[in-house]
ZALOKOL-268771 format. One line per field, with one value per residue (C-alpha): residue in three letters; x, y, z. Coordinates in steps of 0.25 Angstrom, whole numbers, plus 5000, padded with zeros to 4 digits. Each point is the difference from the previous one (the first is absolute). Example, Ala and Ser with C-alpha at 12.3 -4.5 7.8 and 13.67 -1.06 7.14 Angstrom:
aa: ALA; SER;
X: 5049; 5006;
Y: 4982; 5014;
Z: 5031; 4998;
//
This chain:
aa: UNK; UNK; UNK; UNK; UNK; UNK; UNK; UNK; UNK; UNK; UNK; UNK; UNK; UNK; UNK; UNK; UNK; UNK; UNK; UNK; UNK; UNK; UNK; UNK; UNK; UNK; UNK; UNK; UNK; UNK; UNK; UNK; UNK; UNK; UNK; UNK; UNK; UNK; UNK; UNK; UNK; UNK; UNK; UNK; UNK; UNK; UNK; UNK; UNK; UNK; UNK; UNK; UNK; UNK; UNK; UNK; UNK; UNK; UNK; UNK; UNK; UNK; UNK; UNK; UNK; UNK; UNK; UNK; UNK; UNK; UNK; UNK; UNK; UNK; UNK; UNK; UNK; UNK; UNK; UNK; UNK; UNK; UNK; UNK; UNK; UNK; UNK; UNK; UNK; UNK; UNK; UNK; UNK; UNK; UNK; UNK; UNK; UNK; UNK; UNK; UNK; UNK; UNK; UNK; UNK; UNK; UNK; UNK; UNK; UNK;
X: 5000; 5004; 4999; 5000; 5006; 5000; 5014; 5007; 5000; 4986; 4991; 4985; 4990; 4985; 4995; 4985; 4995; 5014; 5012; 5014; 5013; 5014; 5012; 5010; 5012; 4996; 4989; 4990; 4986; 4987; 4986; 4992; 4985; 4993; 5001; 5016; 5000; 4994; 5010; 5011; 4996; 4999; 5014; 5005; 5009; 4990; 4991; 5005; 4988; 4995; 4989; 5005; 4996; 5007; 5012; 5002; 4998; 5011; 5010; 4997; 5003; 5013; 5005; 4998; 5008; 4989; 4998; 5010; 4996; 5005; 4998; 4990; 4991; 4985; 4991; 4986; 4996; 4997; 4991; 4995; 4985; 4994; 4996; 5014; 5013; 5012; 5007; 5013; 5003; 5013; 4999; 5009; 4997; 5008; 5007; 5007; 5012; 4993; 4996; 4985; 4990; 4990; 4987; 5009; 5011; 5011; 5001; 5004; 5010; 4998;
Y: 5000; 5014; 5012; 5013; 5013; 5014; 5005; 5010; 5014; 4999; 5010; 4998; 5012; 5001; 5010; 5001; 4986; 4995; 4996; 5004; 4993; 5007; 4993; 5010; 4993; 5001; 5012; 4991; 5001; 4990; 5002; 4988; 4998; 4996; 4985; 5001; 5010; 4990; 4990; 5009; 5003; 4985; 4999; 5002; 4988; 4993; 4993; 4988; 4995; 5008; 4997; 4996; 5014; 5007; 4992; 5003; 5015; 4999; 4994; 5011; 5010; 4992; 5001; 5015; 5000; 5004; 4988; 4988; 4985; 4993; 4985; 4999; 4989; 4999; 5012; 5006; 5001; 5014; 4999; 5011; 5000; 5012; 5006; 5003; 4992; 5007; 5010; 5008; 5012; 5006; 5016; 5011; 5010; 5012; 4997; 5010; 4997; 4991; 4992; 5000; 5003; 5011; 5005; 5013; 4990; 5004; 4998; 5011; 5000; 4992;
Z: 5000; 4998; 5009; 4992; 5007; 4995; 4995; 5008; 4993; 4994; 5005; 5000; 4999; 4999; 4990; 4998; 4995; 4996; 5008; 4994; 5002; 4999; 4999; 5007; 4994; 4985; 5001; 4993; 5004; 4999; 5001; 5007; 4998; 5014; 4998; 4998; 5011; 5010; 4996; 5001; 5015; 5002; 4996; 5014; 5002; 5009; 4990; 4993; 4991; 4989; 4990; 4986; 4994; 5012; 5000; 4985; 5002; 5011; 4990; 4991; 5011; 5003; 4986; 5001; 5013; 5009; 5008; 5004; 5002; 5012; 5003; 5012; 5007; 5000; 5001; 4997; 4985; 4993; 4988; 4992; 4996; 4993; 4986; 4996; 5003; 5005; 4991; 5000; 4991; 4998; 5002; 4999; 5011; 5005; 5013; 5009; 5008; 5009; 4988; 5004; 4990; 5003; 4992; 4996; 4994; 5010; 5014; 5010; 5011; 5013;
//
């Protein structure tokens, strides 16, 4: 079984109806739909069993460097059920010195 953990250096921000991930190392940004955001938040290293669709999405995030897979024992299954499956979109957003997106496109100091 695999335990999925979020990679260090990835910032997660909630903007309106979307979740934005920013990789501070590369400056790349991704927009997650609500299903993908639920899976992202479940990847805290504690859960070890994911449904097939959720696990496939986690593998996609791992290829992008946003998640890391670690071997693990047994755990509770996380499955997605809803009208749309998890989706991630690569987006180019302006970032400030803190590498965090903002509605204005640049984050301020602090």
